C-alpha positions in Angstrom: -17.3 -0.3 -15.5 -15.9 -3.3 -13.8 -15.1 -6.9 -14.9 -15.3 -10.3 -13.8 -11.7 -11.0 -11.8 -12.4 -13.5 -9.6 -15.1 -16.4 -8.3 -16.0 -17.3 -5.2 -16.6 -21.2 -4.6 -18.5 -23.4 -2.4 -18.2 -26.9 -3.3 -19.0 -27.1 -7.0 -21.1 -24.4 -7.0 -19.5 -20.3 -7.8 -21.5 -18.5 -4.8 -19.5 -15.4 -5.6 -18.1 -12.8 -8.5 -16.2 -10.2 -7.4 -15.8 -7.6 -10.1 -13.2 -5.2 -10.5 -10.3 -3.0 -12.5 -6.7 -3.7 -13.3 -3.9 -1.5 -14.9 -0.5 -2.3 -16.0 2.0 0.5 -16.8 5.1 1.3 -17.6 7.1 3.7 -16.1 6.5 6.1 -19.1 3.2 6.0 -18.3 2.0 3.5 -21.4 -0.7 0.9 -20.8 0.5 -2.2 -21.1 -2.4 -4.6 -20.4 -5.7 -3.7 -18.3 -8.5 -5.2 -17.2 -12.2 -3.6 -17.1 -11.9 0.0 -17.5 -8.3 1.2 -16.8 -9.2 5.1 -16.7 -11.7 4.2 -13.9 -11.1 6.8 -11.1 -11.3 5.8 -7.5 -9.6 6.8 -4.5 -6.5 5.3 -3.6 -6.6 5.0 0.3 -3.4 3.5 1.9 -1.8 2.7 -1.2 -1.0 6.6 -1.4 1.5 6.1 1.8 4.7 5.4 0.0 4.5 8.2 -2.1 3.3 10.8 0.9 6.4 9.8 2.6 8.5 11.2 -0.5 8.7 15.0 0.9 9.7 13.4 4.5 13.3 11.9 2.7 13.4 14.8 0.1 13.3 17.7 1.8 15.7 16.4 4.3 13.5 16.0 7.4 14.3 11.9 7.7 18.1 13.1 8.1 17.4 15.8 10.4 15.6 13.6 12.6 17.6 10.8 12.0 14.9 8.4 11.3 16.1 4.8 10.5 14.6 2.6 7.5 12.4 0.8 10.0 11.2 4.3 10.5 10.5 5.3 7.1 8.9 2.0 6.8 6.3 2.4 9.4 5.3 5.5 7.5 4.7 4.0 4.7 2.4 0.9 6.4 -1.1 0.4 7.4 0.4 -1.8 10.5 -1.3 -4.1 12.5 -0.4 -2.2 16.0 2.5 -5.1 16.9 4.5 -4.6 19.5 7.0 -3.5 16.4 5.0 -1.0 15.0 4.1 0.7 18.6 7.5 0.6 18.9 8.2 2.4 16.1 5.9 5.2 16.3 6.9 6.0 19.7 10.5 6.8 18.5 9.9 8.6 15.4 7.6 10.8 18.0 9.6 11.1 20.6 12.3 12.0 18.0 10.5 15.3 16.9 9.8 15.9 20.7 5.7 15.0 20.0 3.9 12.3 22.1 1.0 10.2 20.9 -1.5 13.4 22.0 -0.6 15.0 18.6 -1.8 12.4 16.3 -5.3 12.9 15.1 -6.0 9.4 13.1 -8.4 8.2 15.3 -8.6 5.4 17.2 -9.5 1.5 16.3 -8.5 -2.1 17.9 -5.0 -3.2 16.4 -5.5 -5.4 13.4 -3.2 -7.9 14.8 -5.3 -10.5 17.0 -3.0 -10.8 19.6 -2.0 -7.0 20.2 -5.6 -6.9 20.8 -6.3 -9.2 23.2 -3.6 -7.8 25.1 -5.1 -4.7 25.4 -8.5 -6.4 26.6 -7.4 -8.3 29.0 -5.5 -4.6 30.8 -8.7 -3.4 30.4 -7.3 -0.6 28.2 -8.8 0.8 25.2 -6.8 1.5 22.1 -5.7 4.9 21.7 -4.6 6.7 18.3 -1.0 5.1 18.0 -3.2 1.8 17.7 -4.4 3.2 14.5 -3.2 1.3 11.7 -1.9 4.7 9.9 -0.2 5.7 12.9 2.6 5.7 11.5 2.0 7.7 8.3 1.0 10.7 10.8 3.8 10.6 12.8 5.8 11.0 9.6 3.4 14.1 8.9 3.9 15.5 11.9 7.8 15.3 11.4 7.0 17.4 8.0 5.4 19.7 10.3 7.7 20.5 12.8 10.8 20.7 10.4 8.7 23.3 8.4 7.5 24.9 11.7 4.2 24.3 10.9 0.8 24.4 12.8 0.4 21.0 14.1 -3.3 21.3 15.2 -5.1 20.9 12.0 -2.2 18.9 9.9 -4.9 16.8 8.4 -7.2 20.1 6.6 -7.1 20.3 3.0 -5.3 24.1 2.8 -2.7 23.1 5.2 0.5 23.3 3.5 1.2 19.7 4.7 -1.6 18.5 2.8 -1.0 20.8 -0.3 2.6 19.8 -0.3 1.7 16.2 -0.5 -1.1 16.9 -3.5 2.3 18.3 -5.0 3.9 15.2 -5.0 1.0 12.8 -5.8 0.9 14.7 -8.9 4.2 14.5 -10.0 4.4 10.9 -9.4 1.1 10.1 -11.0 1.2 13.0 -13.8 -1.9 14.4 -12.7 -2.8 17.9 -12.7 -2.8 19.3 -8.7 -5.8 20.7 -9.6 -7.7 17.5 -11.4 -7.1 15.2 -8.7 -10.1 14.8 -6.9 -9.8 15.1 -3.0 -11.7 13.4 -0.3 -11.4 12.5 3.6 -9.9 9.0 4.5 -10.5 7.0 6.9 -7.7 8.4 9.5 -8.9 12.1 8.6 -6.5 13.0 6.3 -6.9 14.1 2.3 -7.4 11.2 0.0 -6.9 11.1 -3.9 -9.3 10.7 -6.1 -7.3 9.2 -9.5 -7.3 7.0 -12.6 -6.6 3.1 -11.8 -3.7 3.9 -14.6 -2.0 7.0 -12.9 -2.0 4.7 -9.6 0.2 2.0 -11.2 2.4 4.6 -13.3 3.4 6.0 -9.8 3.9 2.4 -8.3 6.3 2.1 -12.0 8.1 4.9 -10.6 8.7 4.2 -7.0 10.0 0.3 -8.3 12.1 2.3 -11.1 12.9 5.7 -9.6 15.4 6.6 -12.4 12.6 7.7 -14.2 11.8 10.4 -12.6 13.8 13.9 -11.9 17.5 13.2 -10.7 16.8 15.2 -7.1 13.7 12.8 -6.2 15.7 9.2 -7.5 17.8 8.9 -4.4 14.6 9.9 -2.0 12.5 7.6 -3.8 14.9 4.6 -3.9 15.2 4.8 -0.3 11.9 4.9 0.7 11.5 1.7 -1.8 14.7 0.0 0.0 13.0 0.7 3.2 9.8 -1.1 3.2 11.4 -4.1 1.0 14.0 -4.6 3.4 11.4 -4.1 6.7 7.9 -5.7 5.1 7.1 -6.5 8.6 6.6 -2.7 9.4 4.8 -2.2 6.6 2.2 -4.7 7.3 2.5 -7.0 9.9 2.6 -11.0 10.7 0.4 -12.7 8.7 -0.7 -9.9 6.0 -0.4 -10.5 2.5 1.1 -7.6 1.6 4.0 -8.0 4.0 4.4 -12.2 3.1 4.5 -10.9 -0.4 7.4 -8.3 -0.1 9.2 -11.0 2.4 9.3 -13.7 -0.3 9.4 -11.4 -3.5 10.8 -8.1 -2.4 14.0 -8.4 -4.3 11.4 -7.9 -7.1 9.1 -5.7 -6.0 7.3 -3.1 -3.5 3.9 -3.0 -2.9 1.1 -1.5 -0.5 -2.6 -2.1 -0.3 -5.4 0.4 0.8 -9.0 0.0 2.0 -12.0 -1.1 -0.5 -9.9 -3.6 -2.5 -7.1 -1.1 -3.6 -3.6 -2.7 -4.6 -0.9 -1.3 -5.8 2.8 -2.8 -6.5 5.6 -1.7 -8.9 8.2 -4.4 -10.2 11.9 -3.3 -10.6 12.6 -3.5 -13.8 9.2 -3.7 -14.8 5.8 -1.9 -14.8 3.5 -0.8 -12.1 0.2 -2.5 -11.2 -3.0 -1.3 -9.5 -5.9 -3.7 -8.8 -9.1 -2.5 -7.4 -12.2 -5.0 -6.8 -14.6 -3.0 -7.4 -17.4 -4.1 -4.2 -14.1 -3.2 -2.0 -13.6 -7.0 -0.5 -10.0 -8.0 0.1 -10.7 -11.0 -0.1 -10.0 -10.7 -3.8 -7.0 -9.3 -3.8 -4.4 -11.9 -3.7 -5.8 -14.1 -5.6 -5.8 -11.3 -8.7 -2.3 -10.0 -7.6 -0.5 -13.6 -7.3 -2.0 -14.4 -10.8 -0.4 -11.0 -12.1 2.6 -12.0 -10.8 2.9 -15.0 -13.0 3.6 -12.8 -15.9 6.3 -11.1 -14.2 8.2 -13.2 -11.6 9.4 -16.8 -12.0 8.6 -17.8 -8.5 10.5 -20.8 -7.5 9.2 -23.4 -5.7 10.0 -22.8 -2.2 8.6 -19.1 -2.6 5.5 -20.2 -4.1 5.0 -23.0 -1.4 5.4 -19.5 1.2 2.8 -17.8 -0.7 0.7 -20.6 -1.4 -2.2 -19.6 0.6 -2.7 -16.4 -2.0 -2.8 -18.4 -5.0 -6.3 -19.6 -4.6 -7.6 -18.9 -0.8 -9.2 -21.2 1.0 -13.0 -20.8 2.1 -13.6 -22.3 5.6 -16.8 -22.2 7.8 -17.0 -22.2 11.5 -15.7 -25.7 11.9 -12.6 -24.6 9.9 -13.2 -27.4 7.4 -12.0 -26.0 3.8 -15.9 -25.6 1.7 -14.1 -23.7 -1.0 -11.6 -21.5 -2.6 -11.1 -18.2 -4.2 -10.5 -18.5 -8.0 -9.1 -15.6 -10.4 -10.8 -15.5 -14.0 -9.8 -12.7 -15.5 -7.8 -12.4 -18.8 -5.4 -9.1 -19.5 -6.7 -7.1 -22.6 -4.2 -5.2 -25.2 -1.4 -7.6 -23.8 1.9 -6.0 -24.7 4.5 -7.0 -21.9 7.0 -8.2 -23.9 10.6 -9.2 -22.6 11.6 -12.1 -20.5 9.9 -13.1 -17.7 11.8 -11.8 -14.5 13.7 -14.8 -12.6 13.2 -15.5 -9.0 16.1 -17.5 -7.1 
């Protein structure tokens, strides 16, 4: 099912191994390269968020409410709960005539350490707006408000909102709607179980929307560009997803998800999805950076800016470097073709 992707060294010894699967897929759906079983099914988790935003833009909702590019980006986000993210979500809710009591995504403390400490020091418990998925949920509520749908159970599979989202997931991935395995995501809405290859195909089309029906191309391009131009809204300070698009966003769009899922699409190139078998996200960045060397020739400045992600350090509680996480995989059936995309 899964193959070795990275080794975790402590000193000279390999202390842990993370296995997984990788699919590299062209916009037309052809599998270019892989590791492990690329047809392995798993849940897409939050990496599906940019696709879930499509009806908000394509159906005129974003235009009707006057959503900004930053607001579209935070709808695609797993944000860190920083001030920027909270302000953007509140702005979306204000534009659609709702407040955060309408959010049904559950609560957790912000991912960002400073944002969490600010709440704790004030003696405040986190509310649903601090949930990393509140941007998505505010966008979904906008779709409900626009269409006159009930907002009390917008998270339910049978709700017209969730059925609309399934339609777009099917369209971008090429998987029939009835063949998509559904479950409940961490934030309570529907999550999609799909082959890894189909996730990669969707991101190839997110990055290269000319392969989509002509009526969808402008909307998908708008979402892609909103994410690339506002990477801080998609993740947050010190997040791999954000830093990657800050440095290489001219050439790619990327989004991670829980349990070790990461999808990205390269402009003029393929889509890629990585799934870490044990769900440990520490293995994601070295795998992704190794893959990107096949397609993007990062200059020295950008490589330095992203240096912590190539072979992440293992540190102890004394902040000593005691090891590193190293990619070990080789792509199978490699048929990439063309030239490496230059980055300058």
